[in-house]
Every structure is written in structure tokens, then in C-alpha cells.
One Martini backbone bead per residue (centre of mass of N, CA, C, O) as a GRO file, in nm:
protein
  195
    1MET     BB    1   0.096   0.035   0.023
    2SER     BB    2   0.056   0.359  -0.027
    3GLU     BB    3   0.199   0.687   0.073
    4LEU     BB    4   0.100   1.018   0.171
    5LYS     BB    5   0.308   1.295   0.267
    6LEU     BB    6   0.239   1.611   0.411
    7SER     BB    7   0.426   1.884   0.517
    8ILE     BB    8   0.270   2.104   0.322
    9ALA     BB    9  -0.041   2.134   0.215
   10LEU     BB   10  -0.056   2.420   0.060
   11THR     BB   11   0.188   2.331  -0.153
   12ALA     BB   12   0.011   2.099  -0.239
   13PHE     BB   13  -0.079   1.896  -0.535
   14VAL     BB   14  -0.333   1.654  -0.616
   15MET     BB   15  -0.375   1.430  -0.902
   16LEU     BB   16  -0.597   1.245  -1.090
   17THR     BB   17  -0.592   1.065  -1.427
   18GLY     BB   18  -0.688   0.775  -1.337
   19CYS     BB   19  -0.690   0.437  -1.281
   20ALA     BB   20  -0.389   0.358  -1.388
   21SER     BB   21  -0.308   0.657  -1.296
   22GLU     BB   22  -0.102   0.901  -1.118
   23ARG     BB   23  -0.049   1.243  -1.000
   24PHE     BB   24   0.221   1.444  -0.855
   25VAL     BB   25   0.226   1.799  -0.773
   26LEU     BB   26   0.434   2.063  -0.686
   27LEU     BB   27   0.340   2.366  -0.590
   28PRO     BB   28   0.376   2.679  -0.555
   29SER     BB   29   0.379   2.904  -0.321
   30THR     BB   30   0.242   3.217  -0.245
   31ASP     BB   31   0.469   3.283  -0.001
   32GLY     BB   32   0.759   3.123  -0.076
   33LYS     BB   33   0.748   2.871   0.077
   34PRO     BB   34   0.861   2.575   0.141
   35GLY     BB   35   0.789   2.245   0.025
   36ALA     BB   36   0.656   1.897   0.064
   37VAL     BB   37   0.659   1.561  -0.085
   38VAL     BB   38   0.589   1.218  -0.012
   39VAL     BB   39   0.633   0.929  -0.218
   40ARG     BB   40   0.506   0.601  -0.155
   41ASP     BB   41   0.608   0.264  -0.170
   42ALA     BB   42   0.723  -0.050  -0.128
   43GLY     BB   43   1.015   0.033  -0.270
   44ARG     BB   44   0.989   0.365  -0.245
   45GLU     BB   45   1.108   0.712  -0.224
   46ILE     BB   46   0.974   1.042  -0.312
   47LEU     BB   47   1.096   1.370  -0.328
   48LEU     BB   48   0.910   1.676  -0.328
   49ASP     BB   49   1.100   2.009  -0.320
   50LYS     BB   50   1.005   2.144  -0.593
   51PRO     BB   51   0.874   2.314  -0.818
   52TYR     BB   52   0.713   2.075  -1.024
   53ALA     BB   53   0.751   1.832  -0.894
   54ALA     BB   54   0.709   1.479  -0.996
   55VAL     BB   55   0.467   1.197  -1.015
   56LYS     BB   56   0.423   0.888  -1.182
   57ARG     BB   57   0.166   0.654  -1.107
   58SER     BB   58   0.142   0.314  -1.125
   59MET     BB   59   0.083   0.005  -1.035
   60ASP     BB   60   0.437  -0.047  -0.996
   61THR     BB   61   0.527   0.266  -1.042
   62ASN     BB   62   0.763   0.537  -0.994
   63GLU     BB   63   0.791   0.853  -1.178
   64ALA     BB   64   1.012   1.095  -1.200
   65TYR     BB   65   0.954   1.454  -1.266
   66GLN     BB   66   0.938   1.761  -1.454
   67SER     BB   67   0.729   1.990  -1.452
   68SER     BB   68   0.492   2.255  -1.549
   69PRO     BB   69   0.289   2.516  -1.588
   70GLU     BB   70   0.171   2.413  -1.857
   71GLU     BB   71   0.091   2.128  -1.769
   72VAL     BB   72  -0.089   2.204  -1.535
   73LYS     BB   73  -0.289   2.368  -1.699
   74GLU     BB   74  -0.369   2.147  -1.901
   75ARG     BB   75  -0.434   1.902  -1.698
   76PHE     BB   76  -0.567   2.098  -1.431
   77SER     BB   77  -0.775   2.332  -1.494
   78ASP     BB   78  -1.041   2.236  -1.366
   79ALA     BB   79  -0.938   2.203  -1.074
   80LEU     BB   80  -0.821   2.490  -1.038
   81GLY     BB   81  -1.097   2.637  -1.098
   82ALA     BB   82  -1.243   2.496  -0.832
   83GLN     BB   83  -1.092   2.653  -0.645
   84PRO     BB   84  -1.060   2.837  -0.393
   85VAL     BB   85  -0.984   3.119  -0.272
   86ARG     BB   86  -0.734   3.240  -0.117
   87PRO     BB   87  -0.629   3.357   0.155
   88ASN     BB   88  -0.605   3.680   0.319
   89SER     BB   89  -0.370   3.911   0.471
   90TYR     BB   90  -0.385   4.195   0.691
   91VAL     BB   91  -0.205   4.494   0.808
   92LEU     BB   92  -0.290   4.739   1.047
   93TYR     BB   93  -0.199   5.058   1.174
   94PHE     BB   94  -0.140   5.260   1.470
   95GLU     BB   95  -0.154   5.500   1.664
   96ALA     BB   96  -0.083   5.600   1.959
   97GLY     BB   97  -0.336   5.528   2.205
   98GLY     BB   98  -0.550   5.445   1.969
   99ASN     BB   99  -0.801   5.461   1.674
  100VAL     BB  100  -0.573   5.551   1.457
  101LEU     BB  101  -0.471   5.532   1.154
  102THR     BB  102  -0.242   5.517   0.950
  103GLN     BB  103  -0.193   5.631   0.639
  104GLU     BB  104  -0.119   5.358   0.506
  105SER     BB  105  -0.368   5.205   0.622
  106GLN     BB  106  -0.588   5.375   0.494
  107ALA     BB  107  -0.507   5.303   0.200
  108ALA     BB  108  -0.549   4.983   0.232
  109LEU     BB  109  -0.859   4.963   0.286
  110SER     BB  110  -0.965   4.964  -0.012
  111ALA     BB  111  -0.845   4.686  -0.092
  112ILE     BB  112  -1.004   4.523   0.113
  113ARG     BB  113  -1.288   4.594   0.023
  114LYS     BB  114  -1.259   4.485  -0.264
  115GLU     BB  115  -1.202   4.190  -0.196
  116ILE     BB  116  -1.459   4.131  -0.040
  117ALA     BB  117  -1.655   4.204  -0.277
  118GLU     BB  118  -1.527   3.978  -0.485
  119ARG     BB  119  -1.616   3.769  -0.288
  120PRO     BB  120  -1.881   3.558  -0.272
  121ALA     BB  121  -1.797   3.400   0.032
  122SER     BB  122  -1.698   3.577   0.261
  123GLU     BB  123  -1.470   3.587   0.542
  124VAL     BB  124  -1.412   3.804   0.835
  125MET     BB  125  -1.127   3.867   1.040
  126VAL     BB  126  -1.094   4.087   1.323
  127ILE     BB  127  -0.774   4.165   1.486
  128GLY     BB  128  -0.677   4.304   1.781
  129HIS     BB  129  -0.391   4.511   1.889
  130THR     BB  130  -0.111   4.580   2.111
  131ASP     BB  131   0.094   4.708   2.300
  132ARG     BB  132   0.272   4.732   2.633
  133VAL     BB  133   0.120   4.988   2.695
  134GLY     BB  134  -0.023   4.941   2.981
  135SER     BB  135  -0.281   4.765   3.065
  136ILE     BB  136  -0.431   4.475   3.010
  137GLU     BB  137  -0.723   4.575   3.019
  138GLY     BB  138  -0.686   4.824   2.837
  139ASN     BB  139  -0.576   4.658   2.590
  140ASP     BB  140  -0.823   4.487   2.549
  141GLN     BB  141  -1.014   4.722   2.486
  142LEU     BB  142  -0.852   4.851   2.253
  143SER     BB  143  -0.844   4.608   2.062
  144LYS     BB  144  -1.150   4.584   2.035
  145LYS     BB  145  -1.201   4.870   1.932
  146ARG     BB  146  -1.036   4.841   1.675
  147ALA     BB  147  -1.188   4.602   1.550
  148GLU     BB  148  -1.473   4.732   1.559
  149GLY     BB  149  -1.403   4.983   1.391
  150LEU     BB  150  -1.329   4.827   1.131
  151ARG     BB  151  -1.588   4.677   1.101
  152ASP     BB  152  -1.765   4.933   1.074
  153LEU     BB  153  -1.627   5.042   0.820
  154LEU     BB  154  -1.702   4.798   0.643
  155ILE     BB  155  -2.006   4.826   0.674
  156GLU     BB  156  -2.028   5.120   0.564
  157SER     BB  157  -1.900   5.009   0.276
  158GLY     BB  158  -2.096   4.724   0.236
  159VAL     BB  159  -2.036   4.507   0.433
  160PRO     BB  160  -2.167   4.245   0.560
  161ALA     BB  161  -2.203   4.168   0.890
  162GLY     BB  162  -2.208   3.844   0.859
  163LYS     BB  163  -1.890   3.840   0.754
  164LEU     BB  164  -1.813   3.955   1.044
  165GLU     BB  165  -1.538   3.945   1.287
  166ALA     BB  166  -1.456   4.066   1.624
  167VAL     BB  167  -1.136   4.085   1.802
  168GLY     BB  168  -0.939   4.089   2.106
  169ARG     BB  169  -0.573   4.054   2.219
  170GLY     BB  170  -0.407   4.277   2.290
  171GLU     BB  171  -0.069   4.189   2.413
  172ARG     BB  172  -0.033   3.867   2.345
  173ASP     BB  173   0.050   3.905   2.006
  174PRO     BB  174   0.334   3.996   1.917
  175LEU     BB  175   0.545   4.079   1.662
  176VAL     BB  176   0.726   4.235   1.883
  177PRO     BB  177   0.906   4.157   2.133
  178THR     BB  178   0.859   4.297   2.465
  179ASP     BB  179   0.859   4.483   2.715
  180ASP     BB  180   0.712   4.641   2.939
  181GLU     BB  181   0.626   4.963   2.827
  182VAL     BB  182   0.670   4.927   2.517
  183ASP     BB  183   0.685   5.118   2.220
  184GLU     BB  184   0.541   4.931   1.943
  185PRO     BB  185   0.411   4.983   1.634
  186LYS     BB  186   0.372   4.676   1.528
  187ASN     BB  187   0.163   4.606   1.772
  188ARG     BB  188  -0.029   4.827   1.650
  189ARG     BB  189  -0.297   4.629   1.540
  190VAL     BB  190  -0.476   4.489   1.255
  191GLU     BB  191  -0.609   4.188   1.154
  192ILE     BB  192  -0.709   4.076   0.822
  193ASN     BB  193  -0.908   3.794   0.739
  194VAL     BB  194  -0.959   3.661   0.412
  195ARG     BB  195  -1.196   3.377   0.305
   0.00000   0.00000   0.00000
């Protein structure tokens, strides 16, 4: 019995081409991180660890080869077209001590609105964060206020409220670990995950 082990599932793509044989092709990840797939049968193991590395497996043999974007498009276009749109994440930053977005983050907000509108069945998670200046309770409230404020902006711009969820994480998940009472701009943020 053969076994397929995915070390990073999002970077791997597996397609069957018929009853007599099947193909495994490792697609490049959208985030640039390396991935790998190990294809095993009773006799040997083949590691696919580069984009478009592939295996054609028939009844009793595994044949490794290098696929290409053109072959993947030609052979698997129907399956690729049926895949859901991949999730996207955005990070917006705030001015110190409040609920005001930086200028760069205000500009990015229109791109986020557009993406949400273009996805047919999107779900959006808005997660607020703070730096470590202030009390834990105060930062919990501020992070929730930031997330709810951005949720409300998205609703005002036409995003249905049912697609949105807002939560605050306070100072618990810093992007840049710091000591208490350290003002770190990258930790004052809201993450918006669109899926």
C-alpha cells in the first residue's frame, strides 16, 4: 500500500488522472515558503521538494519527473479552476494610544474593501492588538475597540455585517516581542483575514 505524506499541505497539489495511473505535482506556494511531498510505495520513496517536481505513479512503478506551469495548466485546469480563492491577510497599524490608523493603513483599507466585495462568499476576521504600554485590561479594551472600529468601517462601506467577526487580543500576540511598557508601533495593529 502506498502512502502520501504532506509536510506542508497548502503547497502541495495532488491530482488523479485516471484509474491506471495518478500524478502528484508540487505547486509553488503563494507565500514563497518551501514545501515538500513524499510519495511512497512498497519499493521506494520519492521526495518532491521543488516547485513542479512530480511523480507519475502507475500500478507498480513511481516515475519522478519535472513538470511545468504549462503542463499543470493543461492537465489540471478544470481542478485548478474549481479551487476556492486562497485566504489573504492584511495588517493595518495604528497611531499610539488610540484608534486612529496610520496614513499607510488608511490607504490600504480600500484594497481590503475591494477584495471582500469581489469574493462571492467571503468571511472576514478582524483581530485587534496593542503594544505593551498600559494595563492588560486597558489593552484588551483598546484592541477590541480597534477591531470593532474597523469592522464598523467595513460595514459602512457596504460589507454585510454577517461576513465579519471582530475580536481583541490585547498585548498577548506581539509581532515584535518587547518588555512591558515598551512602545512598539508594529504591535499596534489589526489583522484582517479574508477567506
